[in-house]
N, C-alpha and C positions, 0 to 999 in steps of 0.2 A: 839754672840752679847750680850752684857751686858743688864740687865733688863732695865736700863735707856735709852739705845739706842733703844731697842725694842719699848718702850713707845713713844720715839721721832718719830720713823718710823710710828707708828699707828697715832699719832697726826698729823704728816705732811700729811699723806695720807688723813686723815679726813678733813684737812684744805686747801688742795690744791685748791679746787673749792667750792665756796658757793653753797648751795643746789639749790637756784633759778637758778644760771648759769648752774649747772649740769643738772637740769630739762630741761632748754631751749636747751642745747646741745643735749639731747636725744629726743627732740620733733620730729626731722627728722625721728627717728626710731619708732615714734608713741607709745612710752612708756608713759602711763598716769602718771601724777605727783603723784597720790596716790600710785601707785605701786613702783615708784622710791623712794618716801619717805619711804615706807615700807622696801625697800632694804637698805636704809641708816640707818634706825632704827635697822634693824637686824645686820648690820655690827657693829654699835655702841654698841649694847647689847652684842655681842659675841666676839669682837676683843680681849679683855683682856684674855679670856680663850683660844682662838685659839692661841694667841701669847705665851702661856706657852710652846708650843711645840718648842724645840730648832731648829727644821728644818724650822719653819715659820719665815719669815722676814718682812711680812707686809700684810695688807688687804686693799681692796678698793671695790667700787661699779662700775660696768661696764655693758657693753652690751655683752651678750653671743653670741655664734656662731649661735643661733637660732633667734637673734635679740631681745631677752627679757632681762630684768634686771637680774643681777647676783651679788652675793658677790664673789669677787675674793680673793683667799688665795695664796699669793706669798711664794714660798718655795725655799730653797737652792737646794734640790734634790727631784724631783717628784717621785722617786722610793722609798723614805723613808716615812714611816708613813701612817696613815689613817686619812681621813678628812670627815666631814659630807657631805652628798649629798645635804643637804638643811639646812638653818638656818631660823627659823620662817617661813617656807614655801617658802623661796626664794632660788632658785638653787645656788649651790656653784660650782665655777670653780677653779681648782688648776692650777697655772702657775709657772713653774720653772724659777726663775730669777738668781739663784746663790746667793752668799752672797751680802748684801747691807750694805755699811758702809760709814760714813762721812770721807771725806779726811781731813787730817790735814794741817793747814797752814804751809808753809815752811818759814824760815827766808828770809827776803828780800835780805840779802847778798848772799843767794844761788839762789833765784828766783827773778829777778828784777821785780818791779811793772810795770804792763802793763795798759795803758790807754785804757780801753775797749770801750770808746766812740770815739776813733780816727779812721781815715780812714786807712784801711789796703790793701796791695797788694793782688791780688787773687792768690791762694784760701785763703779766709779769715779764720782765726782760729775760733774754736768754742768758745762760751761764749762772743762773740763780738756783739756790738750794730748793729741792723738791723731792717728793717720793711717796710711795705707797706706805701706809701705816706700819707694815710689817718689815720694812727694810730700814737701813740706817739713813742714808740720804744719797741723792744723785743731783744732777743738774738738768735744767731745761736746755735742750739742744737747739731747738728752733721754735719759732711761732709760725703756724700755718693758718691759712684762711680757706673757707669753703665758698668764698664770695661775700658772705655776710658775717659769719662767726669767726672768732679768733680762737685757736687751740694751741696748747703747749704740746710739744713733741719731745719725747725722751726715749730711752732704751727700755726694752722689755723688763730687765731686772730692776729698773727704777720705778716704773709705773705699774707693772703687772706682777712683781715679785716672782719672776721666772715662770710665768703662766699659772701662778697660784691665785691670782686675784679674781674677784667676782666683778661682773659688769657694774654694779652699783657701789663698789668700794670707793671711799674717799681718796683723794690725792692731796697730800699736805704740802704747804709752802709756808715756811721752810720745811725741809724734810725732818723726820723725827730726831735724828742725831743733832740737828741744829736748832732744836726747840719747838718744832711743829708738834701740835697736839691734836689727836683725833677725838672729837669731831670738830674742833675749832677751825 
């Protein structure tokens, strides 16, 4: 990954979620905001030097296996290189993701433009508008199977309205902002 793309990956990971929203998300795990902010500061202070390792593809702040805040270091291959056990006293977890890269746009002559806000037959492709009736809209992140059935996977704020949904609530496709109507 070129230096510019590495910087792009770090910036994107830093900007994915505002600090306040990240802190609220972790409140269920009872991580005090001060410790979470300390983890975010440690990530910010050390990401540039950590990203100098060609095996490293990104960094983030998350919740570790023990339920505490951690700085995550994402690597192409977990068996390559050595990484610190902690950054500024915040534990580090190394996670193998493989190579991360931006996809290139293909010419429309090769790939026709898709209206991602249209209604689609099931199973709906990924990247298409969807959402709980009480939100604006989100996208389907992935389709998953349990061996027989196909399910759409998205974020909590898209399908569960940040834990406010009920088990039998409808999920709309497209999402409400894009013309989805409950209960249609």
